[in-house]
C-alpha positions in Angstrom: 0.0 0.0 0.0 1.5 3.3 -1.0 1.8 6.2 1.3 -0.8 9.1 1.2 -0.2 11.6 -1.5 0.9 15.1 -0.7 -1.9 17.2 0.8 -3.9 14.3 2.2 -4.5 13.5 5.8 -1.4 12.0 7.5 -2.6 11.2 11.0 -4.7 8.8 13.0 -6.8 9.9 16.0 -6.8 7.1 18.6 -9.2 7.5 21.5 -9.1 5.2 24.5 -10.7 4.9 27.9 -8.3 4.2 30.8 -10.4 1.3 32.2 -9.0 -1.0 29.5 -5.4 0.0 29.1 -3.9 -3.3 28.0 -6.2 -3.9 25.1 -5.7 -0.3 24.1 -2.0 -0.7 24.0 -2.1 -3.8 21.9 -4.5 -2.2 19.4 -2.5 1.0 19.3 0.7 -1.1 18.5 -1.1 -2.8 15.7 -2.3 0.5 14.1 1.2 1.9 14.3 2.7 -1.3 12.8 0.1 -1.6 10.0 -0.3 2.0 9.1 3.3 3.3 9.1 2.4 6.0 6.6 0.5 7.8 9.3 1.4 9.4 12.7 -0.9 8.4 15.6 -2.3 10.9 18.0 -3.5 9.4 21.3 -6.2 10.8 23.6 -7.1 9.1 26.9 -10.7 10.2 27.5 -10.4 9.3 31.2 -7.4 11.6 31.6 -9.2 14.3 29.6 -12.3 14.1 31.9 -10.2 14.1 35.1 -8.3 17.2 33.9 -11.4 19.3 33.9 -12.6 20.1 37.5 -15.6 22.0 36.2 -16.7 19.1 34.2 -16.2 16.7 37.1 -18.2 18.8 39.4 -21.2 19.3 37.1 -21.1 15.6 36.1 -21.1 14.6 39.8 -24.4 16.4 40.1 -25.7 14.8 36.9 -24.8 11.4 38.2 -26.6 11.9 41.5 -29.6 13.2 39.6 -29.8 10.3 37.3 -28.6 7.4 39.5 -28.5 8.7 43.1 -31.2 6.5 44.5 -29.9 3.3 42.8 -26.4 4.1 44.1 -27.6 4.5 47.7 -29.5 1.2 47.4 -26.3 -0.5 46.1 -27.9 -1.3 42.7 -25.3 0.7 40.8 -21.6 1.5 41.2 -20.6 5.2 41.4 -17.8 4.9 38.8 -19.9 3.1 36.2 -22.8 5.5 36.7 -20.4 8.5 36.5 -19.4 7.5 32.9 -23.0 7.2 31.7 -24.7 10.5 32.0 -26.2 12.5 29.1 -24.1 15.5 30.3 -20.8 13.7 30.1 -21.7 12.1 26.8 -22.4 15.5 25.2 -19.3 17.1 26.7 -16.9 14.3 25.5 -18.4 14.5 22.1 -17.7 18.3 21.9 -14.2 17.8 23.3 -13.5 15.1 20.7 -14.7 17.4 17.9 -12.2 20.0 19.1 -9.4 17.4 19.1 -10.0 15.5 15.9 -9.3 17.6 12.8 -10.8 16.8 9.4 -8.2 17.1 6.7 -5.4 16.2 9.1 -6.7 13.0 10.6 -7.3 10.2 8.0 -9.5 8.3 10.4 -10.4 8.1 14.1 -10.3 4.9 16.1 -12.3 4.6 19.4 -11.8 1.9 22.0 -15.1 0.7 23.6 -18.6 2.3 23.2 -19.1 4.6 26.1 -19.0 7.8 24.0 -19.6 9.0 20.5 -16.4 10.6 19.3 -17.2 10.6 15.6 -16.5 13.8 13.7 -18.1 14.6 10.3 -15.7 14.2 7.5 -13.4 11.8 9.3 -14.0 8.0 8.9 -14.6 6.6 12.4 -13.9 3.1 13.7 -15.0 1.5 17.0 -13.7 -1.6 18.7 -16.0 -3.0 21.5 -16.6 -6.2 23.4 -20.2 -5.5 24.5 -23.5 -3.7 23.9 -26.2 -2.8 26.3 -28.5 -5.4 24.7 -26.0 -8.2 24.9 -25.6 -7.5 28.6 -29.3 -7.9 29.1 -29.2 -11.4 27.7 -27.4 -13.0 30.6 -29.6 -15.3 32.7 -28.1 -14.0 35.9 -29.3 -10.5 35.3 -26.2 -9.3 37.2 -25.7 -6.3 34.8 -29.4 -5.5 34.1 -29.2 -2.2 36.0 -25.9 -1.0 34.5 -27.5 0.7 31.4 -30.8 2.5 32.0 -33.3 2.7 29.1 -32.5 6.4 28.5 -28.9 5.5 27.7 -29.9 3.2 24.9 -30.7 6.0 22.4 -27.3 7.5 23.0 -25.6 4.2 22.7 -27.3 3.4 19.4 -26.0 6.7 18.0 -22.4 5.7 18.8 -22.7 2.7 16.5 -24.7 4.4 13.7 -22.2 7.3 13.5 -19.3 4.9 13.0 -18.0 3.9 9.6 -17.3 0.4 10.9 -17.8 -1.3 14.3 -15.3 -4.0 15.2 -16.4 -6.6 17.8 -14.7 -9.4 19.7 -17.4 -12.0 19.3 -20.4 -13.0 17.1 -23.0 -12.6 19.8 -22.2 -8.9 20.0 -22.2 -8.7 16.1 -25.6 -10.3 15.9 -27.0 -7.9 18.6 -25.8 -4.9 16.6 -27.5 -6.1 13.5 -30.7 -7.4 15.0 -31.4 -5.0 17.8 -29.6 -1.8 16.8 -30.3 -2.0 13.1 -26.7 -1.7 11.9 -26.1 -2.9 8.4 -24.2 -6.2 8.3 -21.5 -4.8 6.1 -20.6 -2.2 8.8 -20.0 -4.8 11.6 -17.0 -7.1 11.7 -15.9 -9.7 14.2 -12.1 -9.4 14.6 -11.8 -11.2 17.9 -9.0 -10.3 20.4 -5.7 -11.5 21.7 -4.2 -12.3 25.0 -3.2 -9.7 27.6 -0.5 -11.9 29.0 2.6 -12.6 26.9 2.3 -16.1 25.6 4.6 -18.2 23.5 2.3 -20.2 21.2 4.3 -23.4 21.5 3.2 -27.0 22.0 3.1 -28.3 25.6 5.0 -31.4 26.4 2.8 -34.5 26.9 3.9 -34.8 30.6 2.1 -31.5 31.4 -1.2 -33.2 30.8 -0.5 -36.1 33.2 -1.4 -34.1 36.3 -4.9 -33.4 37.5 -4.5 -29.7 38.1 -7.6 -27.5 37.6 -7.0 -23.8 37.3 -9.5 -20.9 37.9 -8.4 -17.3 37.0 -10.9 -14.5 37.9 -11.3 -11.8 40.5 -15.1 -11.9 41.0 -15.7 -15.3 42.7 -19.5 -15.2 42.5 -19.9 -13.8 39.0 -17.2 -16.0 37.6 -19.0 -19.1 38.8 -16.6 -20.0 41.6 -19.3 -21.6 43.9 -20.4 -23.8 41.0 -16.9 -24.9 40.4 -16.3 -25.6 44.1 -19.4 -27.7 44.3 -18.4 -29.7 41.2 -14.9 -30.2 42.6 -16.3 -31.6 45.9 -18.3 -34.1 43.9 -15.4 -35.4 41.8 -12.8 -35.5 44.6 -13.7 -39.0 45.9 -12.9 -40.4 42.4 -9.9 -38.2 42.0 -8.2 -37.7 45.4 -5.0 -36.5 43.7 -6.9 -33.6 41.8 -6.1 -30.0 42.8 -7.9 -26.8 42.3 -5.9 -23.5 42.1 -7.7 -20.2 42.4 -5.9 -17.2 41.0 -7.3 -13.7 41.5 -10.2 -14.5 43.7 -9.5 -15.5 47.3 -12.9 -16.6 48.9 -13.1 -17.4 52.5 -12.9 -21.2 52.4 -10.8 -24.0 53.7 -11.1 -27.0 51.4 -8.8 -30.0 50.8 -6.6 -29.7 47.7 -7.8 -26.1 47.0 -5.0 -23.5 46.8 -6.2 -19.9 47.1 -3.4 -17.8 45.4 -5.3 -14.5 45.2 -4.3 -11.6 43.0 -1.0 -11.9 41.1 0.8 -9.9 38.5 0.1 -10.5 34.8 3.6 -12.0 34.3 3.1 -14.5 37.2 -0.3 -15.7 35.8 1.7 -17.5 33.1 3.3 -19.7 35.7 -0.1 -21.0 36.8 -1.3 -21.7 33.3 1.9 -23.6 32.6 1.4 -25.8 35.7 -2.3 -26.5 35.0 -3.8 -29.3 32.9 -7.4 -28.1 32.8 -8.9 -24.6 32.8 -12.3 -24.2 34.4 -14.3 -21.0 35.0 -18.1 -21.6 34.9 -18.9 -17.9 34.6 -22.4 -16.4 34.8 -21.5 -13.4 32.6 -18.6 -12.8 30.3 -18.6 -10.0 27.7 -15.5 -11.6 26.2 -13.1 -13.3 28.7 -9.4 -12.8 27.9 -8.5 -15.5 30.4 -10.0 -18.1 28.1 -7.7 -16.9 25.3 -4.8 -17.1 27.7 -5.7 -20.6 28.7 -6.1 -21.7 25.0 -2.8 -20.1 24.2 -1.2 -22.3 26.9 -2.8 -25.4 25.4 -5.4 -26.0 28.2 -8.8 -27.7 27.6 -11.6 -25.4 28.6 -14.6 -26.0 30.8 -17.0 -23.0 31.0 -20.6 -21.9 30.3 -22.6 -21.1 27.2 -22.7 -17.3 27.6 -21.4 -14.3 25.8 -18.4 -14.9 23.5 -17.7 -18.4 24.8 -19.5 -20.3 22.1 -17.1 -18.6 19.7 -14.2 -19.9 21.7 -15.2 -23.4 22.8 -16.6 -26.1 20.6 -17.9 -29.1 22.6 -15.6 -32.0 22.3 -13.0 -30.1 20.2 -11.2 -27.9 22.6 -13.4 -28.1 25.7 -17.0 -28.3 26.9 -19.8 -25.7 27.7 -22.5 -26.1 30.3 -25.4 -23.9 31.4 -24.6 -21.5 34.2 -25.0 -23.0 37.7 -25.1 -26.6 36.5 -22.8 -28.2 39.0 -23.9 -31.8 37.9 -22.9 -31.3 34.3 -19.7 -29.6 35.3 -18.7 -32.4 37.6 -19.4 -35.0 34.9 -17.1 -33.1 32.4 -14.4 -32.6 35.0 -14.6 -36.3 35.8 -14.3 -37.3 32.2 -11.3 -35.0 31.6 -9.4 -35.9 34.7 -9.9 -39.6 33.8 -8.3 -39.2 30.4 -4.9 -37.4 30.0 -4.9 -38.1 26.2 -8.3 -36.3 25.9 -6.8 -33.4 27.9 -3.9 -33.2 25.5 -6.0 -33.4 22.4 -8.5 -30.8 23.4 -5.7 -28.6 24.7 -3.8 -28.7 21.5 -6.9 -27.9 19.5 -7.4 -24.9 21.6 -3.8 -23.8 21.2 -4.3 -24.0 17.4 -7.4 -21.9 17.6 -5.5 -19.2 19.6 -2.7 -19.2 17.1 -5.1 -18.9 14.1 -7.7 -16.5 15.6 -7.1 -15.2 19.1 -3.9 -13.2 18.9 -3.3 -9.5 18.3 -1.4 -10.0 15.0 -4.5 -11.7 13.6 -6.7 -9.0 15.1 -4.6 -6.4 13.5 -4.7 -8.1 10.1 -8.5 -8.1 10.2 -8.7 -4.5 11.3 -6.3 -3.3 8.6 -8.2 -5.1 5.9 -11.5 -3.4 6.7 -10.0 0.0 7.5 -8.2 0.0 4.1 -11.6 -0.7 2.5 -13.1 2.3 4.3 -10.3 4.6 3.2 -10.5 3.4 -0.4 -14.3 3.6 -0.4 -14.5 -0.2 -1.2 -17.7 -2.0 0.0 -17.2 -4.7 2.6 -18.3 -8.3 2.3 -20.6 -8.9 5.3 -20.1 -12.0 7.4 -16.9 -13.1 5.6 -13.6 -13.4 7.5 -10.9 -12.9 4.9 -8.3 -14.5 7.2 -10.3 -17.6 8.4 -8.3 -20.8 8.2 -9.5 -23.1 5.5 
């Protein structure tokens, strides 16, 4: 691809929200690598908001006015509510229009879908892992109060004002088309990569000989920890040598063969993946679930639930198994089968590792994004539903 001709826009406007810094850094690196003909300007919307005391003060009042009663009742968190007011939405949109310059920026790229930072005359791309509607589809209802109905019209405008919307999973893609009325050719599933640095290399067969189950997640309840613990108790008589390691969460419990590690650094998480032979997190809700990508990258068979993006990641009998949330009986049966068969653990784990290599890594994500962004810049129509980099 040739560089832009003289007089054309030579910059990219990259807008991120500080709540997801790791994914932002990976995507930013891909844009810099794949569009070397452009300079990239970076704006952290969280930093921008915090730098404006007047804005913070007014929005604090707007937050209390919109959500104060729900906050007091514990139904909403202050931080999430603060980012979802009509006032802040409008102010961020105006600030973005002051920062993004038509004629200078070839396109703008926005991480997540909290705000509408589109500017007329500048192609605008969004990369998100959720929508309000997809959050409402969880059986647990744990996030039902996060997005009030009055937010939905603002959220819909975010997507409709974008040239293309990139998503991490097909359930979000389908929601945007079915419930938000977005044209299929404007939505593309590009997946996501691992936050942890992982060498996509085969595991030695000996690593599957152990019966080491790994759980990685901070929210014990929402991530299905109690269901896992109940299933582990049921299979322990048949597998007295099985162990369960909990990384991130540290619930108050004292169980045989259960190791509560608690929070660890991202670098140290790799050590626990390398030691494990099965990854299990029977989550109730998961917009995407980077830990599953990390587990696949380490060649671990996956046991989880049929929610969110997980049906994209796990095919029953191929690289793991999916159950319904809260189904401890089914989870115990699958754990028993896996712990009884090291060859099955190896086969499913290697299939998952191949999927991570071919789909769930940031280089592949960058390839897909570049393909569609180049089409936008060239004015070329997209082919809806087709993944140009799918393995055949």
